[in-house]
LUMSE-444176 format. One record per residue: residue in one letter; z, x, y of N, C-alpha, C in turn. Coordinates in Angstrom, 2 decimals, padded with zeros to 5 digits. Layout:
BEGIN
(A; (Z; X; Y); (Z; X; Y); (Z; X; Y))
...
//
This chain:
BEGIN
(M; (062.04; 080.55; 095.55); (063.13; 081.45; 095.20); (064.19; 081.37; 096.29))
(E; (065.46; 081.59; 095.87); (066.57; 081.57; 096.80); (067.31; 082.90; 096.74))
(F; (067.77; 083.36; 097.91); (068.53; 084.61; 097.93); (069.42; 084.62; 099.17))
(D; (070.44; 085.47; 099.11); (071.42; 085.58; 100.19); (071.42; 086.99; 100.77))
(N; (071.62; 087.06; 102.08); (071.73; 088.33; 102.79); (072.84; 088.20; 103.82))
(S; (073.27; 089.32; 104.34); (074.25; 089.29; 105.41); (074.10; 090.54; 106.27))
(F; (074.57; 090.46; 107.49); (074.58; 091.62; 108.37); (075.69; 091.43; 109.40))
(E; (076.07; 092.52; 110.07); (077.14; 092.47; 111.04); (076.64; 092.74; 112.44))
(V; (077.30; 092.12; 113.40); (076.99; 092.29; 114.82); (078.23; 092.84; 115.50))
(P; (078.12; 093.94; 116.25); (079.31; 094.57; 116.85); (079.77; 093.85; 118.12))
(L; (079.98; 092.53; 117.99); (080.46; 091.71; 119.11); (081.42; 090.67; 118.55))
(P; (082.34; 090.17; 119.38); (083.16; 089.03; 118.93); (082.27; 087.87; 118.53))
(A; (082.76; 087.02; 117.64); (081.93; 085.94; 117.08); (081.29; 085.08; 118.16))
(G; (082.04; 084.70; 119.18); (081.48; 083.85; 120.24); (080.35; 084.52; 120.98))
(D; (080.51; 085.80; 121.29); (079.46; 086.54; 122.00); (078.26; 086.79; 121.10))
(A; (078.52; 087.09; 119.82); (077.43; 087.33; 118.88); (076.58; 086.07; 118.72))
(W; (077.21; 084.92; 118.69); (076.47; 083.65; 118.56); (075.51; 083.47; 119.73))
(K; (075.97; 083.75; 120.95); (075.11; 083.59; 122.13); (073.90; 084.51; 122.05))
(V; (074.11; 085.73; 121.59); (073.01; 086.67; 121.49); (072.00; 086.22; 120.43))
(L; (072.49; 085.79; 119.27); (071.60; 085.40; 118.18); (070.83; 084.12; 118.49))
(M; (071.33; 083.29; 119.36); (070.62; 082.07; 119.73); (069.58; 082.32; 120.82))
(D; (069.53; 083.52; 121.35); (068.53; 083.89; 122.36); (067.33; 084.52; 121.64))
(I; (066.43; 083.67; 121.15); (065.33; 084.13; 120.29); (064.42; 085.12; 121.00))
(R; (064.12; 084.87; 122.27); (063.22; 085.78; 122.98); (063.82; 087.17; 123.10))
(R; (065.11; 087.23; 123.13); (065.78; 088.52; 123.27); (065.83; 089.31; 121.97))
(I; (066.08; 088.62; 120.86); (066.27; 089.34; 119.60); (064.99; 089.48; 118.79))
(A; (063.93; 088.73; 119.15); (062.68; 088.80; 118.38); (062.13; 090.21; 118.25))
(P; (062.17; 091.04; 119.32); (061.63; 092.40; 119.17); (062.41; 093.27; 118.19))
(C; (063.62; 092.83; 117.81); (064.42; 093.60; 116.84); (063.97; 093.35; 115.41))
(M; (063.21; 092.27; 115.19); (062.75; 091.94; 113.84); (061.56; 092.81; 113.47))
(P; (061.63; 093.56; 112.38); (060.53; 094.47; 112.01); (059.20; 093.76; 111.90))
(G; (058.21; 094.27; 112.63); (056.86; 093.75; 112.56); (056.65; 092.40; 113.21))
(A; (057.67; 091.87; 113.91); (057.57; 090.52; 114.47); (057.10; 090.53; 115.93))
(E; (056.41; 089.47; 116.30); (055.95; 089.28; 117.68); (056.04; 087.80; 118.03))
(L; (056.77; 087.48; 119.10); (056.88; 086.12; 119.58); (055.69; 085.83; 120.49))
(T; (054.87; 084.83; 120.14); (053.66; 084.57; 120.90); (053.74; 083.36; 121.82))
(D; (054.63; 082.41; 121.52); (054.70; 081.21; 122.35); (056.03; 080.50; 122.11))
(M; (056.52; 079.84; 123.16); (057.72; 079.02; 123.06); (057.31; 077.58; 123.29))
(V; (057.29; 076.78; 122.21); (056.87; 075.38; 122.30); (057.92; 074.57; 123.04))
(D; (059.18; 074.70; 122.64); (060.31; 074.11; 123.35); (061.52; 074.98; 123.05))
(E; (062.72; 074.55; 123.46); (063.89; 075.41; 123.32); (064.30; 075.66; 121.87))
(H; (063.73; 074.89; 120.95); (064.08; 075.06; 119.54); (062.89; 075.43; 118.66))
(T; (061.69; 075.53; 119.22); (060.49; 075.78; 118.43); (059.70; 076.95; 119.01))
(Y; (059.32; 077.88; 118.15); (058.63; 079.09; 118.59); (057.45; 079.39; 117.68))
(K; (056.45; 080.02; 118.24); (055.31; 080.49; 117.46); (055.28; 082.01; 117.51))
(G; (054.84; 082.60; 116.39); (054.81; 084.05; 116.38); (054.06; 084.60; 115.19))
(R; (054.12; 085.92; 115.05); (053.47; 086.63; 113.94); (054.45; 087.65; 113.38))
(I; (054.31; 087.94; 112.10); (055.12; 088.99; 111.49); (054.26; 089.72; 110.46))
(A; (054.36; 091.04; 110.47); (053.56; 091.88; 109.57); (054.49; 092.64; 108.64))
(V; (054.12; 092.70; 107.36); (054.87; 093.45; 106.35); (053.87; 094.26; 105.55))
(R; (054.15; 095.55; 105.39); (053.25; 096.41; 104.62); (053.92; 096.78; 103.30))
(L; (053.22; 096.49; 102.20); (053.69; 096.85; 100.87); (052.71; 097.86; 100.29))
(G; (053.03; 099.15; 100.45); (052.10; 100.20; 100.01); (050.78; 100.06; 100.75))
(P; (049.65; 099.92; 100.03); (048.36; 099.80; 100.70); (048.05; 098.39; 101.18))
(V; (048.91; 097.43; 100.86); (048.64; 096.03; 101.21); (049.40; 095.63; 102.47))
(A; (048.66; 095.23; 103.49); (049.26; 094.77; 104.74); (049.14; 093.26; 104.83))
(L; (050.26; 092.59; 104.96); (050.28; 091.14; 105.11); (050.67; 090.79; 106.52))
(A; (049.96; 089.84; 107.11); (050.26; 089.40; 108.48); (050.29; 087.88; 108.50))
(F; (051.47; 087.33; 108.78); (051.62; 085.88; 108.81); (051.73; 085.39; 110.26))
(A; (051.05; 084.30; 110.54); (051.16; 083.63; 111.85); (051.64; 082.22; 111.59))
(G; (052.63; 081.78; 112.36); (053.15; 080.44; 112.11); (054.17; 080.00; 113.11))
(T; (055.04; 079.08; 112.69); (056.00; 078.43; 113.56); (057.41; 078.55; 112.99))
(V; (058.37; 078.74; 113.86); (059.79; 078.76; 113.50); (060.50; 077.70; 114.32))
(K; (061.27; 076.84; 113.66); (061.95; 075.75; 114.35); (063.39; 075.64; 113.90))
(F; (064.30; 075.50; 114.87); (065.69; 075.24; 114.56); (065.84; 073.76; 114.24))
(D; (066.12; 073.44; 112.97); (066.33; 072.05; 112.57); (067.72; 071.56; 112.93))
(E; (068.69; 072.46; 112.80); (070.08; 072.10; 113.08); (070.76; 073.26; 113.79))
(I; (071.59; 072.95; 114.78); (072.40; 073.94; 115.46); (073.79; 073.34; 115.68))
(D; (074.79; 073.94; 115.08); (076.18; 073.49; 115.21); (076.96; 074.61; 115.90))
(E; (077.07; 074.52; 117.22); (077.72; 075.59; 117.98); (079.21; 075.67; 117.67))
(A; (079.85; 074.53; 117.43); (081.29; 074.52; 117.16); (081.63; 075.33; 115.92))
(N; (080.82; 075.18; 114.87); (081.04; 075.91; 113.61); (080.18; 077.15; 113.48))
(R; (079.37; 077.41; 114.51); (078.47; 078.57; 114.53); (077.59; 078.63; 113.29))
(T; (076.92; 077.53; 113.03); (075.96; 077.47; 111.93); (074.62; 076.95; 112.45))
(A; (073.56; 077.30; 111.78); (072.22; 076.84; 112.17); (071.32; 076.85; 110.96))
(R; (070.29; 076.01; 111.01); (069.28; 075.99; 109.96); (067.91; 076.11; 110.61))
(V; (067.11; 077.01; 110.06); (065.80; 077.31; 110.62); (064.73; 077.07; 109.56))
(A; (063.66; 076.39; 109.95); (062.51; 076.17; 109.06); (061.33; 076.98; 109.60))
(A; (060.71; 077.76; 108.75); (059.58; 078.60; 109.15); (058.42; 078.40; 108.20))
(Q; (057.24; 078.41; 108.76); (056.04; 078.33; 107.93); (054.94; 079.18; 108.56))
(G; (054.19; 079.85; 107.72); (053.13; 080.70; 108.22); (052.05; 080.94; 107.18))
(S; (050.87; 081.33; 107.65); (049.73; 081.60; 106.78); (049.24; 083.02; 107.01))
(D; (048.83; 083.67; 105.94); (048.31; 085.03; 106.05); (047.00; 085.01; 106.83))
(A; (046.84; 085.99; 107.72); (045.67; 086.03; 108.59); (044.36; 086.16; 107.82))
(K; (044.40; 086.72; 106.61); (043.19; 086.90; 105.81); (043.03; 085.83; 104.73))
(G; (043.78; 084.75; 104.86); (043.64; 083.62; 103.95); (044.13; 083.87; 102.54))
(R; (045.08; 084.79; 102.37); (045.56; 085.10; 101.03); (046.76; 084.26; 100.60))
(G; (047.10; 083.27; 101.41); (048.20; 082.40; 101.01); (049.08; 082.04; 102.18))
(A; (050.23; 081.43; 101.86); (051.14; 080.96; 102.89); (052.57; 081.14; 102.44))
(A; (053.48; 081.05; 103.41); (054.91; 081.16; 103.13); (055.64; 080.06; 103.89))
(N; (056.57; 079.41; 103.20); (057.43; 078.41; 103.80); (058.87; 078.76; 103.47))
(A; (059.72; 078.75; 104.47); (061.11; 079.15; 104.25); (062.06; 078.27; 105.05))
(V; (063.21; 078.01; 104.46); (064.31; 077.35; 105.15); (065.51; 078.29; 105.03))
(A; (066.05; 078.70; 106.16); (067.16; 079.64; 106.17); (068.36; 079.02; 106.88))
(S; (069.52; 079.11; 106.25); (070.76; 078.62; 106.83); (071.61; 079.82; 107.24))
(F; (072.12; 079.78; 108.47); (072.91; 080.87; 109.01); (074.34; 080.41; 109.26))
(H; (075.29; 081.27; 108.97); (076.69; 081.00; 109.30); (077.30; 082.28; 109.84))
(L; (077.93; 082.19; 111.00); (078.52; 083.35; 111.64); (080.04; 083.22; 111.61))
(E; (080.72; 084.30; 111.22); (082.17; 084.27; 111.14); (082.75; 085.59; 111.63))
(P; (084.00; 085.57; 112.12); (084.63; 086.82; 112.58); (084.77; 087.81; 111.43))
(A; (084.64; 089.10; 111.77); (084.79; 090.16; 110.77); (085.29; 091.41; 111.47))
(G; (086.59; 091.68; 111.35); (087.16; 092.84; 112.02); (087.06; 092.69; 113.53))
(N; (086.49; 093.70; 114.18); (086.30; 093.64; 115.63); (084.96; 093.04; 116.02))
(G; (084.19; 092.61; 115.03); (082.87; 092.05; 115.32); (082.66; 090.73; 114.62))
(A; (081.43; 090.49; 114.17); (081.09; 089.23; 113.50); (080.15; 089.52; 112.35))
(K; (080.21; 088.66; 111.34); (079.34; 088.78; 110.18); (078.47; 087.54; 110.09))
(V; (077.18; 087.74; 109.85); (076.22; 086.64; 109.73); (075.79; 086.52; 108.28))
(L; (076.02; 085.35; 107.69); (075.63; 085.08; 106.31); (074.36; 084.24; 106.32))
(V; (073.36; 084.67; 105.57); (072.05; 084.01; 105.59); (071.68; 083.59; 104.16))
(H; (071.39; 082.32; 103.98); (070.88; 081.82; 102.70); (069.46; 081.33; 102.91))
(T; (068.52; 081.87; 102.14); (067.10; 081.57; 102.33); (066.50; 080.93; 101.09))
(N; (065.72; 079.90; 101.31); (064.93; 079.26; 100.26); (063.47; 079.47; 100.62))
(L; (062.79; 080.32; 099.86); (061.43; 080.74; 100.20); (060.44; 080.27; 099.15))
(T; (059.30; 079.75; 099.62); (058.21; 079.34; 098.74); (056.94; 080.05; 099.17))
(L; (056.31; 080.76; 098.25); (055.04; 081.43; 098.51); (053.93; 080.74; 097.74))
(S; (052.75; 080.72; 098.33); (051.60; 080.11; 097.66); (050.39; 081.00; 097.84))
(G; (049.42; 080.85; 096.95); (048.21; 081.67; 097.03); (048.44; 083.06; 096.45))
(A; (047.57; 083.98; 096.82); (047.63; 085.33; 096.28); (048.92; 086.06; 096.66))
(V; (049.52; 085.73; 097.82); (050.73; 086.44; 098.24); (051.89; 086.18; 097.30))
(A; (051.84; 085.09; 096.53); (052.92; 084.79; 095.59); (053.04; 085.87; 094.51))
(Q; (051.95; 086.60; 094.25); (051.98; 087.64; 093.23); (052.92; 088.78; 093.61))
(Y; (053.15; 088.97; 094.91); (053.99; 090.07; 095.35); (055.47; 089.78; 095.12))
(G; (055.79; 088.54; 094.72); (057.18; 088.20; 094.45); (057.58; 088.42; 093.01))
(R; (056.67; 088.90; 092.19); (056.96; 089.11; 090.77); (057.52; 090.51; 090.52))
(G; (057.74; 090.86; 089.26); (058.25; 092.19; 088.93); (059.76; 092.26; 089.06))
(V; (060.24; 093.26; 089.81); (061.68; 093.51; 089.92); (062.25; 092.97; 091.23))
(G; (061.75; 091.85; 091.67); (062.32; 091.20; 092.85); (061.91; 091.84; 094.15))
(I; (060.62; 092.14; 094.29); (060.17; 092.84; 095.48); (060.35; 092.00; 096.75))
(I; (060.24; 090.67; 096.65); (060.41; 089.84; 097.83); (061.86; 089.87; 098.29))
(Q; (062.81; 089.75; 097.34); (064.21; 089.83; 097.71); (064.54; 091.18; 098.34))
(M; (063.98; 092.25; 097.78); (064.22; 093.57; 098.33); (063.61; 093.71; 099.72))
(T; (062.44; 093.11; 099.91); (061.82; 093.13; 101.23); (062.72; 092.45; 102.24))
(A; (063.25; 091.28; 101.87); (064.14; 090.55; 102.77); (065.37; 091.37; 103.14))
(A; (065.95; 092.05; 102.14); (067.13; 092.88; 102.40); (066.80; 094.02; 103.35))
(Q; (065.63; 094.63; 103.16); (065.22; 095.73; 104.03); (064.98; 095.23; 105.46))
(I; (064.36; 094.07; 105.60); (064.09; 093.52; 106.92); (065.40; 093.20; 107.64))
(I; (066.35; 092.57; 106.93); (067.63; 092.22; 107.53); (068.38; 093.47; 107.97))
(T; (068.37; 094.50; 107.13); (069.06; 095.74; 107.47); (068.46; 096.39; 108.71))
(Q; (067.13; 096.46; 108.77); (066.49; 097.08; 109.92); (066.69; 096.23; 111.18))
(F; (066.66; 094.90; 111.03); (066.91; 094.02; 112.16); (068.32; 094.27; 112.73))
(A; (069.32; 094.35; 111.85); (070.69; 094.57; 112.30); (070.82; 095.91; 113.02))
(N; (070.18; 096.95; 112.49); (070.23; 098.26; 113.13); (069.55; 098.24; 114.49))
(N; (068.40; 097.57; 114.58); (067.69; 097.48; 115.85); (068.51; 096.70; 116.88))
(L; (069.17; 095.63; 116.42); (069.98; 094.83; 117.33); (071.16; 095.63; 117.86))
(K; (071.81; 096.40; 116.99); (072.93; 097.23; 117.42); (072.46; 098.25; 118.46))
(A; (071.29; 098.84; 118.21); (070.76; 099.82; 119.15); (070.44; 099.17; 120.49))
(Q; (069.90; 097.96; 120.45); (069.57; 097.26; 121.68); (070.82; 096.93; 122.48))
(L; (071.86; 096.45; 121.80); (073.11; 096.12; 122.48); (073.75; 097.36; 123.09))
(A; (073.70; 098.47; 122.36); (074.27; 099.71; 122.87); (073.52; 100.20; 124.10))
(K; (072.20; 100.02; 124.10); (071.39; 100.47; 125.23); (071.61; 099.60; 126.46))
(E; (071.77; 098.28; 126.23); (071.95; 097.36; 127.35); (073.31; 097.53; 128.00))
(G; (074.32; 097.84; 127.22); (075.64; 098.04; 127.80); (076.39; 096.75; 128.04))
(G; (075.74; 095.75; 128.65); (076.37; 094.47; 128.92); (075.69; 093.40; 128.12))
(P; (076.02; 093.24; 126.84); (075.27; 092.38; 125.92); (075.23; 090.92; 126.28))
(I; (076.29; 090.38; 126.90); (076.32; 088.94; 127.14); (075.80; 088.57; 128.50))
(A; (076.03; 089.43; 129.50); (075.62; 089.09; 130.86); (074.12; 088.88; 130.96))
(A; (073.34; 089.60; 130.13); (071.89; 089.51; 130.23); (071.31; 088.34; 129.47))
(A; (072.11; 087.68; 128.63); (071.59; 086.61; 127.80); (071.48; 085.30; 128.56))
(P; (070.33; 084.61; 128.56); (070.20; 083.33; 129.25); (070.93; 082.25; 128.49))
(A; (071.21; 081.12; 129.17); (071.90; 080.00; 128.54); (071.04; 079.41; 127.45))
(T; (071.68; 079.00; 126.35); (070.92; 078.45; 125.22); (071.27; 077.00; 124.97))
(S; (072.19; 076.44; 125.74); (072.54; 075.04; 125.55); (071.51; 074.14; 126.19))
(S; (071.57; 072.84; 125.87); (070.59; 071.90; 126.39); (070.88; 071.50; 127.82))
(A; (072.07; 071.85; 128.34); (072.39; 071.50; 129.72); (071.53; 072.30; 130.67))
(A; (071.28; 071.73; 131.84); (070.45; 072.39; 132.84); (071.18; 073.61; 133.37))
(A; (070.48; 074.68; 133.58); (071.07; 075.91; 134.09); (071.30; 075.79; 135.58))
(S; (072.29; 076.53; 136.10); (072.57; 076.51; 137.53); (071.48; 077.25; 138.27))
(P; (071.18; 076.86; 139.53); (070.14; 077.54; 140.31); (070.49; 079.00; 140.48))
(A; (069.50; 079.85; 140.45); (069.71; 081.28; 140.59); (069.99; 081.62; 142.04))
(P; (070.92; 082.55; 142.32); (071.17; 082.96; 143.69); (069.96; 083.67; 144.26))
(P; (069.85; 083.72; 145.60); (068.65; 084.27; 146.24); (068.33; 085.69; 145.83))
(H; (069.37; 086.52; 145.60); (069.10; 087.93; 145.32); (069.42; 088.28; 143.87))
(Q; (069.24; 087.32; 142.99); (069.51; 087.57; 141.58); (068.52; 088.58; 141.01))
(S; (068.99; 089.41; 140.08); (068.10; 090.39; 139.44); (067.06; 089.68; 138.62))
(P; (065.98; 090.35; 138.26); (064.88; 089.71; 137.51); (065.40; 089.03; 136.26))
(T; (064.79; 087.91; 135.91); (065.16; 087.16; 134.71); (064.70; 087.92; 133.49))
(P; (065.25; 087.56; 132.29); (064.80; 088.25; 131.06); (063.31; 088.17; 130.83))
(A; (062.67; 087.07; 131.26); (061.23; 086.93; 131.06); (060.45; 087.94; 131.89))
(Q; (061.07; 088.37; 133.06); (060.38; 089.32; 133.93); (060.67; 090.75; 133.53))
(Q; (061.79; 090.96; 132.85); (062.15; 092.30; 132.45); (061.31; 092.75; 131.26))
(P; (060.99; 094.04; 131.18); (060.21; 094.51; 130.03); (060.97; 094.31; 128.74))
(A; (060.31; 093.73; 127.74); (060.95; 093.48; 126.45); (061.03; 094.77; 125.66))
(P; (062.03; 094.92; 124.80); (062.09; 096.10; 123.94); (060.85; 096.17; 123.06))
(P; (060.40; 097.37; 122.71); (059.22; 097.48; 121.86); (059.44; 096.82; 120.52))
(A; (058.39; 096.17; 120.00); (058.50; 095.50; 118.70); (058.73; 096.52; 117.61))
(A; (059.57; 096.16; 116.67); (059.86; 097.06; 115.56); (058.64; 097.20; 114.66))
(K; (058.51; 098.37; 114.03); (057.37; 098.62; 113.16); (057.55; 097.88; 111.83))
(P; (056.44; 097.55; 111.18); (056.54; 096.89; 109.86); (057.28; 097.77; 108.86))
(I; (057.92; 097.10; 107.90); (058.63; 097.81; 106.84); (057.65; 098.69; 106.06))
(S; (058.03; 099.93; 105.83); (057.18; 100.84; 105.05); (057.23; 100.47; 103.58))
(G; (056.07; 100.30; 102.99); (056.00; 099.95; 101.58); (056.52; 101.05; 100.67))
(F; (056.35; 102.31; 101.07); (056.80; 103.42; 100.23); (058.32; 103.48; 100.19))
(A; (058.98; 103.30; 101.33); (060.44; 103.27; 101.35); (060.95; 102.07; 100.58))
(L; (060.24; 100.96; 100.70); (060.64; 099.74; 100.01); (060.57; 099.93; 098.49))
(M; (059.47; 100.49; 098.01); (059.31; 100.68; 096.58); (060.36; 101.64; 096.03))
(A; (060.76; 102.64; 096.82); (061.80; 103.56; 096.38); (063.11; 102.81; 096.19))
(N; (063.41; 101.90; 097.09); (064.63; 101.11; 096.97); (064.56; 100.15; 095.79))
(V; (063.38; 099.57; 095.56); (063.21; 098.67; 094.42); (063.45; 099.43; 093.12))
(L; (062.86; 100.63; 093.01); (063.01; 101.44; 091.80); (064.47; 101.83; 091.59))
(W; (065.14; 102.23; 092.66); (066.54; 102.63; 092.56); (067.40; 101.46; 092.11))
(G; (067.15; 100.26; 092.67); (067.90; 099.08; 092.27); (067.66; 098.74; 090.80))
(F; (066.43; 098.89; 090.36); (066.10; 098.61; 088.95); (066.82; 099.58; 088.02))
(L; (066.84; 100.86; 088.38); (067.50; 101.86; 087.54); (069.00; 101.62; 087.47))
(R; (069.60; 101.23; 088.58); (071.04; 100.95; 088.56); (071.37; 099.78; 087.64))
(R; (070.54; 098.74; 087.71); (070.77; 097.59; 086.84); (070.57; 097.97; 085.36))
(L; (069.59; 098.84; 085.12); (069.31; 099.26; 083.75); (070.48; 100.02; 083.16))
(F; (071.05; 100.96; 083.92); (072.16; 101.77; 083.42); (073.43; 100.93; 083.27))
(R; (073.59; 099.90; 084.12); (074.75; 099.04; 083.98); (074.71; 098.28; 082.66))
(R; (073.50; 097.86; 082.24); (073.37; 097.15; 080.98); (073.73; 098.04; 079.80))
(E; (073.42; 099.32; 079.94); (073.71; 100.24; 078.84); (075.18; 100.64; 078.82))
//
């Protein structure tokens, strides 16, 4: 299945791009996500948990940047993961494009998602997977805004993300991001709130047809 989402970042496009390319920094903003390992500068391992009512799904897998175009501020990410209880797997390719929007920036996301095994059943009905994605993106954007507001200096704290070697740190430099305590991981999406949104979306579409 394919679907589109978008969110805004309260920073100029150039600054927003630097923040979004710092995966270790923004990972705690993703609901239910945990970064477990950095294979290289473009490949990461992690886990993400999503709760749908009484059903808790936990995927462990790999996320890799296949393409990064800094000049046009676009990127493509391939992710794959398997449910911890063997109920299936998920494979996704997401393309990101960042563009100026008012005083900040807007991120457009196009996702191609494939589910297999028992977890594929949760994508049926009234588009629960699409609604889940929208809820996750919304909560991620809110968490990121809160993190930026708390930090005060959003760009100064971000490490370099280019392939060029970083300059040596001065003798009395403050602790690196790896040494600083990471923001607490966001909680998994509530299935009850999600189902309420699914029902509301269904009713709106129903009344529009009438």
